[in-house]
Backbone as CSV, one residue per row, in Angstrom:
resi,resn,N_x,N_y,N_z,CA_x,CA_y,CA_z,C_x,C_y,C_z
1,MET,-2.581,-13.882,-0.801,-2.810,-14.203,-2.994,-4.257,-15.107,-2.866
2,GLU,-4.169,-14.457,-3.867,-5.985,-14.960,-4.074,-6.171,-15.763,-5.235
3,THR,-7.030,-16.438,-4.744,-6.910,-17.860,-6.225,-7.467,-17.532,-7.576
4,GLY,-6.281,-17.590,-8.479,-6.587,-17.399,-9.831,-5.120,-15.794,-10.355
5,GLU,-5.053,-15.602,-8.646,-4.133,-14.353,-9.348,-2.510,-14.934,-8.989
6,ARG,-1.382,-14.230,-10.207,-0.424,-15.041,-10.599,0.942,-14.635,-9.439
7,LEU,1.568,-15.039,-8.825,2.360,-15.350,-7.491,2.963,-13.109,-7.939
8,GLU,3.855,-12.866,-9.099,4.330,-11.600,-9.391,3.139,-10.945,-9.251
9,THR,2.050,-11.122,-10.159,0.695,-10.234,-9.276,0.440,-9.577,-7.993
10,ALA,0.213,-11.464,-6.550,-0.227,-10.927,-5.871,1.438,-10.657,-4.747
11,VAL,2.703,-10.310,-5.545,3.461,-9.776,-5.218,4.102,-8.099,-4.746
12,GLU,3.017,-7.864,-6.315,3.388,-6.342,-7.005,1.940,-6.255,-5.598
13,ARG,0.739,-6.780,-5.731,-0.070,-6.012,-5.054,0.102,-5.679,-3.643
14,GLU,0.263,-7.180,-3.030,1.128,-6.909,-1.280,2.406,-6.260,-1.179
15,VAL,3.225,-5.219,-2.160,3.906,-4.373,-1.558,3.020,-3.404,-1.809
16,LEU,2.878,-2.794,-2.579,1.853,-1.887,-2.812,0.511,-1.438,-1.266
17,GLU,0.517,-2.806,-1.170,-0.844,-2.482,0.153,0.556,-2.171,2.105
18,GLU,1.699,-3.173,1.363,1.726,-2.673,3.014,2.939,-2.274,3.153
19,THR,3.511,-1.608,2.155,4.539,0.149,1.674,4.725,1.110,0.805
20,GLY,2.858,0.825,0.092,3.022,2.272,-0.906,3.751,2.284,-2.017
21,LEU,4.040,0.909,-1.889,4.979,1.610,-3.177,4.974,0.673,-4.677
22,VAL,4.962,0.409,-5.546,4.660,0.203,-6.821,5.603,0.063,-6.814
23,VAL,5.545,-2.204,-7.308,6.765,-2.240,-7.617,6.003,-3.354,-9.106
24,ARG,7.781,-3.438,-9.618,7.548,-4.123,-10.625,7.973,-6.028,-9.685
25,ALA,8.019,-6.888,-10.150,8.588,-8.405,-9.556,9.329,-8.501,-10.973
26,GLY,10.404,-9.119,-10.705,10.999,-9.796,-11.465,11.735,-11.216,-10.926
27,ALA,12.985,-11.490,-11.257,12.757,-12.818,-10.913,12.891,-13.760,-9.946
28,LEU,12.683,-14.376,-9.545,11.433,-15.522,-8.533,13.321,-15.524,-7.773
29,ALA,13.800,-15.225,-6.606,15.011,-14.869,-5.970,15.668,-16.594,-5.066
30,GLU,13.995,-17.224,-4.521,15.111,-17.966,-3.357,13.607,-18.439,-3.606
31,VAL,12.940,-19.734,-3.184,11.451,-19.960,-2.149,12.774,-21.088,-1.212
32,PHE,11.987,-20.302,0.015,12.036,-21.649,1.015,11.936,-21.788,2.417
33,GLN,11.732,-22.238,3.101,10.050,-22.792,4.113,10.363,-22.412,5.629
34,ARG,9.396,-22.488,6.159,9.827,-22.351,7.770,8.564,-22.008,8.365
35,ILE,8.859,-23.008,9.488,8.520,-24.474,9.983,8.733,-23.505,11.984
36,MET,7.250,-23.325,11.742,7.112,-22.809,13.710,6.616,-24.360,13.866
37,ARG,7.465,-24.733,15.305,6.862,-25.352,16.718,6.417,-24.359,18.154
38,ASP,6.102,-24.909,17.943,4.844,-24.629,19.345,6.137,-24.547,20.590
39,ALA,5.712,-24.986,22.413,6.407,-25.281,23.899,6.458,-26.742,23.606
40,GLU,5.259,-27.372,23.037,5.942,-28.742,23.225,6.618,-29.219,21.761
41,GLY,7.082,-28.355,21.104,7.423,-28.981,19.608,6.655,-29.614,18.586
42,ARG,5.420,-29.285,18.963,4.467,-29.703,17.595,4.599,-28.796,15.980
43,VAL,4.503,-28.845,14.717,4.352,-27.681,14.463,3.387,-27.003,14.662
44,GLU,3.752,-26.006,14.472,2.175,-25.460,14.686,2.338,-24.207,13.226
45,TYR,2.892,-23.239,13.045,3.050,-23.177,11.234,4.009,-23.589,10.559
46,HIS,3.693,-23.758,8.753,4.420,-24.034,7.783,4.483,-23.468,6.886
47,TYR,5.352,-22.732,6.233,5.157,-21.273,6.025,5.926,-21.517,3.926
48,VAL,5.445,-21.896,3.224,6.443,-21.674,2.059,6.756,-20.344,1.780
49,LEU,7.575,-19.602,1.655,8.442,-18.844,1.574,9.125,-17.626,-0.519
50,ALA,7.902,-17.657,-0.714,8.400,-16.934,-2.687,8.847,-15.412,-2.570
51,ASP,10.488,-14.924,-2.347,10.731,-14.256,-3.081,10.813,-13.711,-3.941
52,TYR,11.436,-12.482,-4.648,10.749,-11.775,-5.629,12.367,-10.499,-5.538
53,VAL,12.804,-10.816,-6.240,13.311,-9.548,-6.820,12.444,-8.586,-7.144
54,CYS,12.495,-7.751,-6.793,11.523,-6.444,-7.267,12.407,-4.953,-7.929
55,LYS,10.976,-4.512,-8.718,12.161,-3.086,-8.607,11.033,-1.530,-8.331
56,VAL,11.496,-0.535,-7.969,10.703,0.101,-7.253,10.486,1.140,-8.455
57,ILE,8.886,1.876,-8.627,8.631,2.797,-10.086,8.279,4.032,-8.608
58,SER,7.114,3.824,-8.603,7.208,4.480,-8.017,6.820,4.344,-5.943
59,GLY,6.512,5.783,-5.704,5.639,5.765,-4.089,6.906,5.697,-3.035
60,GLU,6.532,5.937,-1.740,7.342,6.728,-0.760,6.449,5.527,0.206
61,PRO,7.884,5.398,1.409,7.500,3.688,1.776,7.186,3.936,3.092
62,LYS,5.907,3.952,3.185,5.226,4.236,4.894,4.543,2.715,4.775
63,ALA,3.936,2.444,6.399,4.201,1.272,6.736,2.566,1.786,6.864
64,ALA,1.663,0.056,6.987,0.629,-0.129,6.193,0.818,-1.309,7.848
65,ASP,-0.607,-1.492,8.221,-1.367,-2.332,8.609,-1.040,-3.549,9.827
66,ASP,-0.354,-4.213,8.974,0.640,-5.268,9.631,2.084,-4.701,10.048
67,ALA,2.654,-2.957,10.142,4.272,-3.468,9.954,3.699,-1.753,11.003
68,SER,5.743,-1.472,11.622,5.122,-1.349,12.800,5.426,0.486,12.077
69,ARG,6.886,0.205,11.177,7.669,1.520,10.428,8.402,0.578,9.406
70,VAL,8.632,0.954,8.363,8.756,1.059,6.639,11.206,1.546,6.153
71,ASP,10.882,0.936,6.421,12.746,1.918,5.747,13.691,1.270,5.362
72,TRP,14.842,2.015,4.517,15.755,1.034,3.609,17.102,1.211,4.782
73,PHE,17.641,-0.063,4.887,18.492,-0.725,5.187,19.970,-0.636,4.492
74,ARG,21.836,-0.503,4.008,22.184,-0.500,3.271,22.172,-2.012,4.343
75,ILE,22.557,-3.291,2.599,22.756,-4.370,2.803,23.825,-4.950,4.352
76,ASP,25.083,-4.085,4.903,26.248,-4.065,5.626,25.642,-3.870,6.585
77,LYS,23.909,-3.436,7.217,23.993,-3.166,8.321,22.457,-4.009,8.634
78,LEU,22.156,-5.329,7.843,21.155,-6.354,8.288,21.499,-6.786,9.809
79,GLY,22.522,-6.435,9.791,23.807,-7.456,11.226,22.217,-6.773,12.644
80,ASP,22.656,-4.898,11.910,21.758,-4.315,13.560,20.100,-4.720,13.480
81,LEU,19.719,-5.106,13.042,18.473,-6.046,13.191,17.774,-6.556,13.363
82,LEU,16.084,-6.950,13.892,15.941,-7.940,14.788,15.355,-8.703,13.483
83,LEU,15.140,-9.391,13.056,15.040,-10.619,11.774,14.819,-11.658,12.059
84,THR,13.744,-12.401,12.195,12.868,-13.883,11.420,14.480,-15.284,11.376
85,GLU,14.825,-15.728,11.607,15.251,-16.941,12.135,16.099,-17.159,10.448
86,GLY,17.076,-16.613,10.334,17.058,-17.021,8.061,17.044,-16.187,7.438
87,THR,16.533,-15.062,7.577,15.573,-13.106,6.988,16.808,-13.185,6.588
88,ARG,18.292,-12.625,7.710,19.428,-12.407,6.675,20.022,-12.972,5.519
89,GLU,20.055,-14.127,6.246,20.923,-14.249,5.087,19.689,-15.156,3.459
90,VAL,19.136,-15.669,4.095,17.941,-14.834,2.596,18.956,-14.209,1.414
91,ILE,19.035,-12.800,2.373,17.929,-11.749,2.186,19.615,-11.497,0.840
92,GLU,20.896,-11.671,2.110,22.199,-11.851,1.693,23.123,-12.834,-0.060
93,ARG,21.970,-14.341,0.446,22.211,-14.816,-0.294,22.098,-13.389,-2.353
94,VAL,20.493,-13.140,-2.030,19.656,-12.865,-2.412,21.200,-11.236,-3.714
95,TYR,20.667,-10.989,-2.716,21.697,-9.268,-2.450,22.794,-9.778,-3.909
96,ALA,23.361,-11.313,-2.670,25.221,-11.437,-3.730,25.167,-12.216,-5.156
97,ARG,23.517,-12.177,-5.712,23.213,-13.290,-6.962,22.601,-11.819,-7.538
98,HIS,21.397,-10.762,-7.183,21.191,-10.050,-8.046,21.375,-8.157,-8.336
99,SER,23.209,-8.879,-7.148,23.841,-6.914,-7.514,24.479,-6.546,-8.628
């Protein structure tokens, strides 16, 4: 996020930069945090994540510099993916509320 940038604008910009998709940020879906600890148990990173429901306006998905690939997945196939702890549950909760 850039100084003075609205969250919705940052979401739209980041999605475009990282996937090639033009989206419109809609409802704030969920805010959650992830605390990552080092080998000694000390907090190394503490992320606060704000997820938005977005509508794809245009573009074809393509991976950018920090992703090896981009693809669409059915909700019932999430279990087949290697995801960060807690990610699947967030996606399923948001999907249930907004589908």
